[in-house]
NULUMNU-623858 format. One record per residue: residue in three letters; x, y, z of N, C-alpha, C in turn. Coordinates in pm, whole numbers, padded with zeros to 5 digits, always signed. Layout:
REM NULUMNU-623858
AlaXYZXYZXYZ;...
This chain:
REM NULUMNU-623858
Met-03471+01916-00360-03461+01939-00182-03368+02079-00216;Val-03408+02175-00094-03360+02271-00058-03241+02314-00006;Ser-03177+02353-00099-03018+02408-00051-02994+02469+00049;Leu-02886+02394+00107-02814+02444+00275-02807+02605+00292;Leu-02732+02649+00203-02716+02790+00180-02851+02895+00111;Arg-02863+03003+00146-02975+03055+00051-02854+03121-00100;Arg-02937+03071-00181-02880+03155-00292-02836+03308-00332;Val-02736+03306-00342-02735+03462-00369-02775+03511-00511;Ser-02841+03601-00475-02934+03655-00623-02782+03763-00670;Trp-02781+03724-00739-02724+03876-00853-02804+03900-00938;Pro-02798+04042-00978-02840+04075-01103-02806+04007-01247;Ser-02905+04021-01331-02887+03929-01446-02749+03968-01521;Trp-02758+04117-01529-02664+04169-01607-02532+04152-01555;Ala-02475+04104-01406-02379+04050-01332-02356+03921-01384;Ser-02424+03811-01423-02421+03680-01427-02322+03665-01535;Trp-02239+03549-01501-02101+03475-01636-02242+03407-01735;Lys-02193+03479-01848-02303+03375-01981-02210+03239-02002;Pro-02292+03169-02018-02231+02995-02067-02146+03017-02151;Val-02038+02927-02151-01965+02921-02258-01979+02793-02345;Ala-01933+02821-02517-01979+02745-02587-01824+02580-02590;Phe-01879+02505-02539-01699+02377-02549-01770+02322-02710;Ser-01765+02386-02784-01799+02352-02962-01668+02295-03013;Asn-01553+02263-02994-01444+02225-03069-01425+02051-03038;Ser-01493+01993-03177-01518+01869-03119-01354+01816-03194;Asn-01237+01851-03129-01138+01831-03203-01094+01738-03102;Phe-01112+01594-03038-01072+01585-02903-01055+01414-02934;Pro-00924+01388-02877-00911+01236-02894-00992+01202-02811;Gln-01014+01057-02927-01136+00958-02918-01096+00820-02841;Ile-01121+00781-02747-01079+00667-02669-01191+00581-02733;Pro-01134+00439-02808-01196+00306-02837-01316+00241-02727;Ala-01406+00232-02801-01535+00157-02747-01482+00041-02661;Asp-01443-00019-02648-01353-00119-02613-01320-00106-02495;Tyr-01244+00011-02447-01123+00072-02390-01172+00110-02272;Leu-01125+00042-02106-01215+00105-02008-01148+00229-01989;Val-01225+00340-01904-01208+00449-01898-01226+00507-01753;Glu-01095+00498-01624-01156+00578-01472-01264+00470-01469;Glu-01409+00570-01435-01520+00496-01327-01558+00338-01408;Glu-01516+00336-01562-01564+00200-01584-01449+00068-01541;Thr-01342+00109-01504-01249+00012-01475-01254+00008-01313;Leu-01351+00050-01232-01391+00035-01060-01468-00098-01057;Pro-01424-00215-00965-01506-00325-00939-01664-00291-00950;Asn-01777-00381-01038-01918-00385-01002-01953-00268-01057;Tyr-01862-00182-01156-01923-00070-01251-02074-00088-01309;Leu-02118+00002-01313-02295-00025-01387-02295+00135-01399;Ala-02310+00143-01539-02313+00268-01655-02468+00333-01583;Ser-02569+00293-01577-02691+00348-01522-02666+00408-01427;Arg-02580+00382-01313-02587+00423-01223-02547+00554-01181;Tyr-02479+00603-01286-02400+00757-01328-02464+00840-01393;Tyr-02499+00937-01359-02546+01084-01428-02412+01092-01555;Pro-02534+01103-01666-02365+01118-01799-02415+01273-01802;Val-02275+01290-01743-02246+01442-01774-02190+01472-01878;Arg-02211+01571-01953-02174+01620-02050-02103+01771-02055;Ile-01949+01742-02109-01883+01917-02064-01946+02029-02171;Gly-01980+02128-02062-02095+02238-02152-02216+02258-02095;Glu-02268+02128-02019-02387+02165-02012-02421+02251-01880;Val-02539+02262-01839-02551+02371-01709-02690+02295-01646;Leu-02614+02262-01506-02678+02230-01419-02787+02288-01342;Arg-02931+02282-01302-02996+02362-01207-02981+02506-01254;Asp-03028+02524-01432-03023+02675-01462-02886+02748-01417;Arg-02785+02710-01326-02662+02773-01251-02510+02725-01259;Tyr-02497+02581-01301-02335+02580-01298-02333+02500-01419;Gln-02235+02560-01439-02170+02521-01634-02105+02378-01588;Ile-02067+02272-01634-01961+02196-01620-01856+02217-01708;Val-01748+02268-01656-01602+02258-01699-01524+02144-01785;Gly-01491+02089-01665-01452+01976-01694-01407+01878-01579;Lys-01337+01731-01614-01383+01629-01526-01295+01618-01434;Leu-01277+01599-01309-01158+01621-01159-01091+01476-01115;Gly-01246+01386-01060-01197+01291-01036-01322+01178-01069;Phe-01311+01055-00948-01428+00991-01043-01406+00872-00911;Gly-01527+00810-00853-01535+00699-00788-01591+00576-00739;Ala-01635+00522-00660-01740+00421-00700-01879+00487-00653;Thr-01900+00606-00590-02009+00672-00559-02048+00793-00654;Ser-01934+00889-00672-01943+00977-00751-01848+01013-00870;Thr-01854+01115-00895-01783+01188-01026-01732+01350-00944;Val-01690+01371-00989-01624+01540-00906-01592+01601-01054;Trp-01620+01756-01057-01643+01842-01191-01593+01962-01139;Leu-01539+02010-01239-01520+02177-01199-01628+02255-01315;Ala-01696+02334-01228-01812+02411-01302-01756+02501-01251;Arg-01861+02646-01407-01869+02774-01365-02006+02759-01320;Asp-01995+02897-01198-02124+02935-01110-02177+03040-01160;Leu-02283+03019-01230-02293+03126-01346-02322+03300-01263;Ser-02424+03244-01180-02481+03332-01104-02340+03384-00970;Gly-02283+03298-00937-02215+03355-00845-02065+03440-00877;Arg-02056+03376-01041-01949+03461-01075-01793+03417-01016;Arg-01795+03245-01033-01707+03219-00965-01696+03047-01010;His-01596+02995-00978-01558+02828-00963-01567+02759-00864;Val-01647+02646-00900-01695+02559-00775-01686+02394-00827;Ala-01637+02324-00753-01692+02183-00776-01770+02113-00733;Leu-01799+02007-00820-01966+01959-00826-01913+01831-00785;Lys-01959+01773-00666-01933+01629-00658-02057+01584-00686;Leu-02095+01479-00803-02220+01454-00823-02278+01260-00845;Phe-02335+01234-00750-02300+01080-00677-02411+00981-00802;Val-02374+00879-00797-02471+00777-00840-02623+00785-00806;His-02705+00715-00872-02836+00789-00844-02891+00706-00722;Ala-03018+00793-00660-03029+00738-00531-03066+00556-00480;Asn-03092+00533-00559-03180+00399-00587-03044+00314-00536;Ser-02902+00356-00562-02782+00261-00556-02741+00307-00430;Met-02760+00432-00364-02685+00516-00246-02791+00458-00127;Gly-02932+00408-00135-03019+00418-00017-02960+00501+00066;Ser-02946+00429+00167-02976+00506+00349-02834+00561+00331;Gln-02746+00523+00266-02620+00694+00245-02654+00791+00187;Leu-02738+00774+00158-02743+00898+00029-02724+01027+00096;Asp-02799+01036+00225-02852+01192+00316-02693+01171+00413;Lys-02611+01082+00436-02494+01095+00515-02422+01184+00518;Glu-02362+01206+00417-02274+01276+00437-02320+01420+00437;Ile-02473+01485+00344-02516+01607+00374-02571+01638+00500;Asn-02598+01563+00574-02660+01546+00732-02556+01584+00784;Met-02434+01559+00774-02300+01584+00828-02294+01708+00840;Tyr-02271+01793+00704-02302+01937+00677-02406+02041+00785;Lys-02466+01944+00737-02571+02027+00807-02591+02042+00985;Arg-02520+01971+01039-02479+01936+01159-02328+02017+01233;Met-02268+02062+01123-02164+02118+01131-02233+02281+01115;Lys-02322+02316+01013-02382+02438+01024-02465+02470+01136;Glu-02528+02374+01228-02598+02409+01298-02576+02437+01439;Arg-02431+02311+01456-02358+02336+01624-02245+02407+01586;Gly-02178+02412+01487-02029+02457+01489-02019+02604+01487;Ser-01921+02665+01549-01919+02802+01572-01857+02873+01454;Trp-01886+02989+01406-01802+03047+01298-01665+03156+01374;Phe-01661+03105+01518-01500+03181+01482-01405+03063+01579;His-01430+02921+01545-01344+02833+01570-01243+02804+01467;Asp-01121+02813+01507-01054+02807+01413-01014+02668+01338;Gly-01063+02570+01390-01053+02435+01298-01181+02440+01198;Arg-01264+02526+01191-01384+02578+01070-01355+02603+00933;His-01220+02651+00926-01151+02687+00806-01079+02577+00750;Tyr-01045+02472+00839-00970+02369+00791-01064+02247+00795;Val-01170+02239+00759-01285+02164+00707-01388+02174+00590;Arg-01356+02117+00500-01422+02118+00345-01579+02173+00348;Asp-01574+02291+00321-01713+02360+00311-01825+02321+00203;Leu-01964+02351+00250-02087+02333+00147-02118+02451+00138;Leu-02084+02432-00011-02176+02624-00091-02319+02570-00121;Asp-02383+02466-00147-02474+02468-00226-02525+02266-00218;Ser-02607+02283-00240-02670+02138-00277-02801+02092-00354;Phe-02840+01996-00450-02960+02009-00529-02982+01859-00562;Asp-03121+01833-00620-03084+01707-00653-03162+01710-00842;Ile-03103+01612-00921-03117+01641-01050-03175+01501-01119;Asp-03274+01505-01221-03284+01363-01236-03227+01313-01382;Gly-03158+01186-01381-03102+01160-01487-03180+01048-01569;Pro-03124+00992-01632-03217+00867-01750-03247+00715-01651;Asp-03193+00731-01496-03229+00608-01449-03267+00659-01256;Gly-03264+00772-01268-03307+00798-01122-03260+00937-01084;Arg-03282+00964-00972-03215+01114-00927-03126+01081-00873;His-03019+01206-00909-02859+01226-00812-02845+01325-00776;Arg-02805+01318-00641-02737+01413-00564-02644+01482-00592;Cys-02612+01624-00576-02527+01678-00640-02510+01766-00513;Leu-02348+01779-00461-02296+01892-00367-02197+01987-00438;Val-02182+02155-00375-02149+02186-00462-02009+02244-00318;His-01934+02274-00378-01791+02292-00271-01685+02378-00347;Ser-01637+02458-00280-01508+02530-00328-01385+02448-00392;Pro-01370+02417-00495-01263+02371-00584-01114+02361-00490;Leu-01074+02246-00451-00918+02216-00391-00803+02153-00479;Trp-00722+02158-00459-00597+02114-00545-00572+01982-00472;Glu-00445+01926-00540-00421+01781-00447-00433+01721-00366;Asn-00466+01656-00323-00478+01555-00167-00317+01533-00114;Met-00292+01504-00012-00206+01507+00037-00135+01325+00020;His-00197+01249-00040-00083+01117-00091-00023+01130-00261;Thr-00140+01200-00321-00057+01256-00434+00043+01400-00391;Phe+00011+01460-00338+00135+01560-00317+00239+01451-00287;Leu+00245+01418-00177+00321+01308-00121+00436+01252-00282;Arg+00350+01213-00378+00422+01138-00475+00534+01218-00513;Arg+00471+01371-00561+00585+01434-00607+00694+01453-00550;Asn+00726+01399-00405+00901+01381-00331+00927+01238-00343;Pro+01062+01258-00404+01151+01129-00466+01174+01025-00294;Ile+01167+01108-00182+01133+01000-00068+00993+00954-00037;Met+00917+00997-00089+00787+00996-00007+00740+01007+00095;Arg+00821+01150+00165+00834+01170+00285+00758+01309+00276;Leu+00702+01361+00362+00678+01555+00354+00770+01607+00404;Pro+00820+01701+00339+00911+01797+00378+00896+01839+00579;Gln+00934+01850+00672+00891+01884+00801+00822+02012+00835;Pro+00859+02102+00750+00758+02262+00764+00599+02224+00727;Val+00589+02123+00635+00453+02127+00564+00409+02044+00660;Phe+00474+01926+00693+00422+01811+00797+00345+01897+00881;Ala+00400+02012+00972+00333+02031+01099+00265+02095+01070;Val+00280+02181+00964+00149+02247+00932+00039+02192+00898;Met+00062+02121+00808-00078+01984+00777-00135+01949+00887;Leu-00053+01864+01034-00108+01805+01129-00166+01916+01185;His-00109+02008+01257-00181+02128+01352-00298+02131+01270;Arg-00310+02193+01171-00455+02213+01121-00540+02104+01106;Leu-00499+01967+01100-00566+01870+01124-00628+01835+01224;Phe-00508+01844+01365-00567+01889+01489-00661+02001+01501;Leu-00657+02076+01471-00751+02227+01476-00903+02111+01421;Ala-00897+02117+01298-01029+02086+01243-01108+01929+01314;Leu-01028+01876+01363-01116+01744+01462-01111+01805+01595;Asp-01058+01891+01625-01144+01938+01780-01236+02023+01701;Phe-01267+02130+01645-01403+02153+01591-01470+02048+01545;Leu-01481+01932+01441-01566+01827+01444-01619+01778+01564;His-01505+01731+01617-01514+01647+01822-01621+01746+01875;Thr-01548+01880+01941-01600+01923+02073-01741+02083+02036;Glu-01712+02048+01931-01828+02176+01891-01963+02081+01780;Cys-01940+02025+01712-02007+01912+01644-02067+01783+01688;Ser-01976+01739+01749-01995+01622+01817-02020+01543+01661;Ile-01917+01534+01576-01899+01393+01473-01770+01347+01497;Ile-01776+01238+01446-01629+01154+01409-01611+01121+01245;His-01500+01115+01227-01448+01155+01045-01483+00981+01064;Thr-01386+00906+01091-01383+00791+01098-01290+00711+00952;Asp-01278+00843+00891-01239+00756+00798-01091+00836+00733;Ile-00999+00866+00809-00894+01033+00798-00745+00947+00728;Arg-00756+00990+00636-00649+00949+00555-00554+01046+00463;Ala-00441+01022+00370-00385+01100+00338-00454+01203+00184;Asp-00581+01042+00154-00665+01107+00002-00736+01162+00065;Asn-00834+01182+00172-00908+01311+00234-00853+01427+00280;Ile-00746+01434+00278-00689+01546+00313-00633+01662+00196;Met-00691+01764+00156-00654+01862+00059-00651+01928+00024;Phe-00531+02046-00044-00517+02147-00011-00557+02268-00092;Gly-00593+02345-00003-00673+02486-00048-00599+02583-00194;Ile-00727+02620-00256-00656+02716-00365-00682+02836-00318;Glu-00569+02937-00336-00578+03054-00325-00571+03167-00464;Asp-00525+03100-00544-00512+03135-00707-00577+03102-00780;Asp-00676+03179-00808-00785+03165-00913-00769+03128-01042;Ser-00649+03157-01116-00607+03155-01262-00596+03036-01301;Val-00574+02933-01185-00553+02742-01219-00738+02715-01295;Phe-00832+02804-01241-00932+02718-01257-00966+02790-01442;Arg-00959+02898-01460-00947+02981-01550-00859+02887-01669;Glu-00722+02855-01628-00640+02788-01708-00701+02648-01762;Leu-00764+02613-01676-00812+02466-01719-00980+02486-01817;Glu-01010+02567-01806-01112+02602-01848-01068+02672-01999;Gln-00950+02713-02037-00907+02782-02124-00858+02630-02207;Arg-00824+02521-02132-00736+02425-02181-00847+02359-02267;Glu-00959+02289-02202-01054+02245-02195-01170+02315-02355;Leu-01129+02425-02323-01141+02535-02518-01127+02482-02615;Ser-00974+02488-02603-00883+02467-02713-00799+02357-02736;Asp-00823+02252-02673-00763+02134-02660-00826+02039-02531;Pro-00948+02010-02610-01061+01919-02538-00999+01755-02509;Ser-01063+01765-02335-00983+01615-02324-01048+01480-02371;Pro-00938+01403-02368-00969+01242-02450-01122+01189-02407;Arg-01168+01143-02466-01289+01113-02353-01356+00983-02474;Lys-01466+00908-02425-01504+00744-02491-01647+00817-02525;Val-01681+00826-02680-01811+00869-02703-01908+00713-02659;Leu-01991+00742-02609-02104+00600-02653-02205+00671-02686;Lys-02353+00552-02744-02449+00620-02755-02523+00677-02657;Asp-02516+00637-02583-02611+00679-02423-02550+00759-02303;Arg-02378+00806-02347-02311+00901-02278-02165+00896-02299;Thr-02064+01004-02246-01981+01056-02257-01895+00979-02153;Ile-01781+00921-02130-01698+00877-02057-01544+00955-02066;Tyr-01535+01080-02005-01411+01193-01981-01313+01114-01921;Thr-01206+01201-01979-01098+01120-01888-01048+01265-01761;Ser-00993+01279-01645-01000+01391-01531-00855+01484-01615;Arg-00937+01586-01574-00787+01701-01559-00726+01721-01449;Gln-00599+01750-01450-00560+01823-01330-00522+01960-01328;Leu-00547+02006-01201-00503+02174-01209-00394+02247-01219;Ser-00353+02291-01275-00204+02326-01267-00145+02380-01134;Met-00033+02375-01030+00042+02447-00957+00000+02546-00895;Pro-00057+02587-00833-00130+02725-00790+00026+02823-00779;Lys-00001+02936-00827+00141+03026-00842+00133+03092-00735;Gly+00265+03129-00669+00359+03208-00589+00278+03164-00427;Arg+00219+03240-00363+00159+03225-00234-00007+03160-00271;Gly-00029+03075-00364-00187+03043-00430-00218+02934-00359;Leu-00090+02827-00314-00166+02716-00250-00172+02728-00101;Gly-00352+02661-00095-00371+02736+00045-00348+02613+00160;Ala-00434+02634+00263-00418+02524+00372-00493+02372+00393;Pro-00456+02340+00425-00516+02167+00389-00614+02167+00471;Val-00713+02093+00396-00840+02093+00459-00884+01933+00457;Leu-00940+01917+00554-01026+01786+00553-01145+01722+00547;Cys-01171+01614+00433-01239+01643+00326-01344+01468+00367;Asp-01429+01455+00287-01491+01340+00293-01584+01295+00405;Phe-01716+01348+00402-01817+01324+00533-01886+01185+00497;Gly-01857+01112+00400-01919+01015+00357-01977+00951+00483;Ser-01846+00854+00545-01854+00762+00673-01837+00834+00818;Ala-01859+00935+00782-01865+01024+00916-01985+00991+01006;Val-01984+00991+01146-02086+00959+01194-02099+01049+01301;Cys-02246+01058+01391-02239+01177+01507-02216+01079+01653;Gly-02158+01170+01675-02041+01093+01804-02176+01099+01951;Asp-02250+01156+01937-02317+01161+02076-02414+01051+02075;Val-02388+00899+02036-02462+00816+02043-02325+00680+02047;Glu-02435+00585+02061-02293+00458+02091-02245+00381+02037;His-02156+00367+02019-02132+00278+01911-01995+00142+01876;Arg-02022+00097+01825-01953-00046+01832-01909-00084+01689;Glu-02002-00039+01617-01985-00124+01407-01854-00082+01384;Asp-01806-00111+01273-01682-00173+01203-01657-00050+01146;Val-01556+00002+01140-01542+00155+01036-01368+00182+00997;Gln-01302+00259+00993-01188+00270+00948-01083+00182+00828;Pro-01078+00243+00782-00948+00193+00656-00860+00065+00768;Asn-00830-00041+00704-00798-00150+00814-00684-00124+00871;Ile-00571-00049+00798-00465-00048+00905-00482+00078+01013;Tyr-00516+00118+00983-00611+00230+01121-00679+00206+01197;Arg-00730+00098+01212-00874+00064+01275-00790+00091+01445;Ala-00865+00124+01492-00851+00127+01674-00853+00031+01691;Pro-00778-00022+01829-00801-00101+01906-00917-00158+01966;Glu-00999-00052+02005-01191-00073+02036-01258-00119+01904;Val-01225-00079+01823-01309-00071+01677-01274-00232+01683;Ile-01155-00321+01653-01140-00418+01640-01201-00536+01767;Leu-01201-00485+01838-01271-00562+02009-01376-00523+02011;Glu-01467-00400+01926-01602-00429+01985-01630-00357+02108;Val-01500-00251+02119-01567-00173+02237-01630-00051+02200;Pro-01737-00006+02271-01789+00094+02268-01672+00216+02214;Trp-01682+00305+02124-01594+00385+02033-01645+00501+02079;Thr-01508+00603+02046-01603+00742+02071-01501+00802+01943;Ser-01490+00950+01940-01404+01042+01869-01263+01013+01890;Lys-01191+00927+02000-01055+00933+02014-01062+00781+01923;Ile-01101+00729+01863-01090+00653+01740-01021+00706+01639;Asp-01090+00864+01559-00971+00959+01503-00839+01008+01547;Ile-00828+01013+01681-00723+01024+01702-00622+00932+01679;Trp-00613+00805+01737-00548+00687+01716-00526+00669+01556;Asn-00639+00711+01455-00619+00690+01315-00519+00777+01299;Val-00491+00903+01321-00405+00993+01269-00257+00933+01353;Gly-00292+00896+01410-00094+00866+01487-00109+00724+01422;Cys-00152+00694+01357-00099+00589+01233-00043+00647+01089;Met-00158+00749+01094-00149+00823+00943-00007+00905+00987;Val+00025+00981+01026+00146+01040+01080+00228+00975+01071;Trp+00260+00829+01139+00354+00760+01064+00374+00706+00919;Asp+00261+00658+00883+00286+00698+00741+00376+00811+00669;Leu+00269+00877+00688+00357+01066+00586+00533+01059+00650;Phe+00534+01076+00782+00674+01097+00785+00748+01000+00794;Glu+00744+00902+00820+00850+00756+00839+00852+00680+00664;Gly+00733+00676+00605+00738+00618+00450+00705+00463+00452;Gly+00657+00449+00561+00619+00262+00584+00495+00278+00686;His+00407+00170+00677+00282+00131+00770+00340+00102+00918;Leu+00286+00192+01022+00331+00106+01145+00263+00015+01196;Phe+00149-00053+01145+00095-00154+01156+00031-00226+00988;Thr+00036-00362+00983-00021-00371+00871-00137-00437+00907;Gly-00145-00544+01006-00255-00654+00990-00242-00741+00915;His-00113-00777+00852-00055-00875+00734-00038-00986+00875;Asp-00116-01145+00854-00129-01228+00914-00045-01369+00813;Pro+00035-01380+00852+00171-01444+00807+00099-01597+00757;Glu-00047-01669+00776-00075-01767+00739-00164-01784+00648;Leu-00245-01648+00660-00347-01626+00554-00314-01538+00445;Ala-00181-01462+00454-00118-01399+00374-00268-01268+00330;Thr-00289-01251+00406-00405-01092+00381-00398-01041+00546;Tyr-00501-00923+00529-00504-00879+00660-00622-00893+00706;Arg-00605-00936+00851-00650-01007+00934-00695-00944+01122;Ser-00769-00933+01166-00782-00850+01268-00698-00889+01417;Arg-00612-01035+01408-00581-01113+01471-00367-01032+01470;Ala-00380-01050+01345-00253-00988+01287-00234-00852+01393;His-00346-00755+01291-00320-00646+01355-00312-00649+01532;Leu-00354-00666+01629-00380-00700+01766-00263-00735+01826;Ala-00183-00860+01741-00046-00913+01784+00041-00812+01756;Glu+00052-00712+01662+00149-00580+01605+00131-00506+01734;Met-00015-00501+01718-00038-00371+01856+00012-00400+01966;Thr+00045-00553+02034+00092-00585+02160+00210-00582+02158;Ala+00272-00623+02062+00411-00605+02030+00493-00483+02071;Leu+00413-00379+02013+00474-00233+02011+00421-00152+02147;Leu+00279-00203+02210+00246-00150+02329+00229-00209+02438;Gly+00280-00318+02442+00226-00422+02548+00125-00481+02550;Pro+00098-00589+02629-00107-00620+02622-00158-00516+02689;Pro-00324-00523+02649-00419-00377+02654-00424-00406+02829;Pro-00489-00319+02851-00560-00284+03026-00654-00396+02992;Gln-00630-00481+03118-00759-00532+03130-00875-00471+03160;Gln-00905-00346+03225-01036-00276+03214-01101-00246+03100;Phe-01013-00200+03011-01047-00189+02845-01086-00284+02792;Leu-01015-00425+02787-01019-00549+02757-01163-00571+02793;Asp-01212-00569+02869-01354-00636+02953-01433-00585+02880;Gln-01439-00474+02840-01552-00390+02778-01593-00431+02634;Gly-01467-00566+02587-01498-00577+02434-01579-00692+02439;Asn-01656-00690+02321-01774-00804+02289-01658-00918+02231;Leu-01562-00887+02156-01431-00960+02099-01340-01047+02194;Lys-01357-00942+02284-01198-01005+02415-01168-01153+02380;Ser-01273-01266+02427-01225-01354+02404-01162-01450+02315;Lys-01218-01356+02162-01143-01444+02053-00973-01425+02010;Phe-00976-01309+02086-00827-01284+02110-00704-01247+02219;Phe-00816-01293+02301-00710-01245+02442-00797-01342+02563;Ser-00686-01419+02640-00716-01495+02764-00773-01395+02853;Glu-00801-01508+02974-00883-01404+03085-00790-01325+03155;Lys-00665-01391+03143-00542-01293+03230-00530-01199+03146;Gly-00561-01158+03002-00503-01073+02880-00392-01086+02830;Glu-00391-01214+02780-00268-01248+02722-00295-01312+02582;Phe-00221-01193+02520-00285-01233+02345-00314-01414+02296;Ser-00397-01421+02242-00481-01585+02214-00503-01600+02080;Gly-00402-01523+01965-00509-01505+01870-00464-01617+01774;Gly-00389-01744+01843-00342-01843+01695-00238-01806+01624;Ile-00202-01734+01644-00053-01698+01594+00045-01626+01694;Pro+00145-01634+01676+00272-01609+01753+00292-01458+01733;Leu+00318-01401+01844+00298-01248+01867+00465-01230+01805;Pro+00508-01127+01697+00599-01071+01673+00695-01025+01765;Pro+00822-01023+01758+00926-00936+01830+00880-00827+01923;Ala+00859-00817+02027+00855-00667+02084+00972-00560+02015;Arg+00873-00464+02032+00950-00354+01928+00920-00213+02054;Ser+00963-00108+02006+00972+00038+02041+00935+00144+01947;Leu+00901+00237+01924+00884+00336+01813+01047+00385+01843;Glu+01086+00378+01933+01234+00448+01923+01336+00308+01824;Glu+01264+00218+01840+01366+00154+01732+01280+00139+01594;Leu+01167+00159+01557+01116+00178+01436+01116+00312+01363;Glu+01181+00404+01459+01214+00535+01419+01298+00558+01290;Thr+01303+00544+01201+01415+00551+01122+01432+00693+01000;Asn+01346+00774+01025+01374+00936+00918+01514+00964+01012;Asn+01591+01002+00906+01725+01036+00972+01696+01165+00959;Glu+01612+01242+00886+01603+01395+00909+01491+01446+01025;Leu+01462+01381+01116+01367+01398+01232+01428+01513+01299;Glu+01373+01624+01305+01436+01698+01427+01348+01657+01594;Asp+01431+01704+01672+01356+01704+01799+01286+01566+01826;Arg+01361+01459+01806+01319+01327+01804+01203+01244+01950;Glu+01265+01309+02051+01244+01302+02125+01053+01304+02168;Ser+01066+01447+02138+00937+01520+02160+00837+01460+02055;Phe+00878+01410+01909+00814+01412+01804+00722+01248+01900;Leu+00844+01126+01934+00787+01033+01982+00663+01066+02094;Arg+00702+01169+02161+00625+01153+02288+00450+01214+02239;Met+00478+01274+02161+00345+01323+02071+00270+01201+01983;Met+00382+01146+01927+00304+00943+01889+00259+00887+02007;Arg+00286+00912+02146+00228+00823+02209+00117+00907+02291;Met+00098+01019+02250-00056+01091+02320-00159+01032+02209;Met-00132+00966+02106-00229+00964+02016-00236+00765+01998;Leu-00102+00704+02071-00129+00522+02028-00141+00510+02117;Gln-00253+00506+02247-00305+00426+02350-00367+00309+02356;Trp-00355+00170+02418-00451+00138+02426-00614+00129+02420;Asp-00600+00208+02562-00709+00273+02641-00746+00461+02595;Pro-00865+00422+02497-00896+00602+02438-00891+00680+02535;His-00939+00636+02707-00925+00760+02804-00795+00832+02795;Val-00699+00745+02791-00597+00775+02814-00515+00848+02731;Arg-00545+00820+02561-00536+00934+02424-00539+01039+02462;Ser-00424+01186+02398-00515+01287+02421-00610+01347+02320;Ser-00678+01423+02368-00748+01506+02246-00719+01569+02130;Ala-00788+01615+02035-00740+01680+01957-00638+01815+01978;Lys-00733+01862+02067-00689+02022+02102-00557+01975+02205;Glu-00535+01910+02296-00392+01912+02330-00305+01848+02263;Leu-00349+01778+02116-00237+01730+02047-00195+01877+01963;Ala-00282+01926+01909-00293+02077+01846-00132+02198+01905;Asp-00147+02121+02066-00051+02231+02169+00064+02120+02203;Ala+00098+01979+02152+00216+01922+02113+00284+01987+02110;Glu+00462+01955+02199+00576+02030+02247+00632+02031+02077;Trp+00662+01924+02028+00699+01929+01880+00600+02026+01778;Leu+00483+02008+01770+00440+02080+01701+00437+02234+01726;Gln+00418+02289+01832+00447+02410+01879+00590+02402+01829;Gly+00662+02355+01862+00811+02410+01814+00848+02429+01639;Lys+00738+02409+01583+00752+02401+01411+00684+02505+01336;Val+00524+02533+01441+00422+02632+01407+00410+02725+01448;
């Protein structure tokens, strides 16, 4: 596969030399103990590329340490020998396991490159793609995406705070940058993210010493691992806190679920509790589902609890009917014109637009009654901003650009 970006040609004398990760004094994990990706449901070892710390991929990227794992990929810190910098490698499970999903994320990056203006402020708050390539593993080919390394995601950062809430200045900066990123995606690139959550917003890093520090730790004190006949399963290392002003701006990541915004959509997307009403009702949806998604996530981050849970009192699990009942209790009944577009209208609402999902509506409530953050400043303008996002009708919801200019944010950024 051809790289998206032309590889920089460095003279050989300027390239970094590979480092020998020869220290064998590492804690060995017993073979019967499940490690990291092995703990995931439906894990199958043969799907994953058997990465080894110290190996060099594509004659350029030397693996330094493991940063994370998931159902479809593992993430590694690597030394870019030609570029003389550290990068993050997202190494997917083999192509046969990915199917049509294999090209989805990289196609979104291509679309950004082809359509997005380099001068749009929001481009800086969307994760970049430096390179991409395919490599052969013992059981198939694997796609690898090369990114600038990032620090913690917003969800992990939240856990550092005992009250599980973001400080208002951090929150305001994060939200303002997120709206700029979404304006770039929605208006410049016609991309809908569909999966905005705290795990997919990460902090940039301006302090390169954290990469060198992790490399030195792996050399002197190798990470624990489980050594098997055909592969080694490593434990992840955490990058140190960047020093001084080394913590960068928040960046929107993970475009594996993103879709093009210039075709009609009715498919089911988004994390359950963040599903927009048009997604649940199978009304044709647009980029405005990202705006609803952000509104729900904002409440989580700032209030420390979910605005909607979708918890069905009869079935004790998430159900669309419970989610719509909660929306109706908060926002009132949906507009008839909006409701009439939904394929599933009759399943949840009567001809008169009254909720008929088979469970009682929760007591009517308002954002004012739900808001409990005692440290909130400018409460009224904050709730006005929330209402700009939480509207039944996507045409009434504000755009990302309008939200970036919201009174509450402008008073803090």
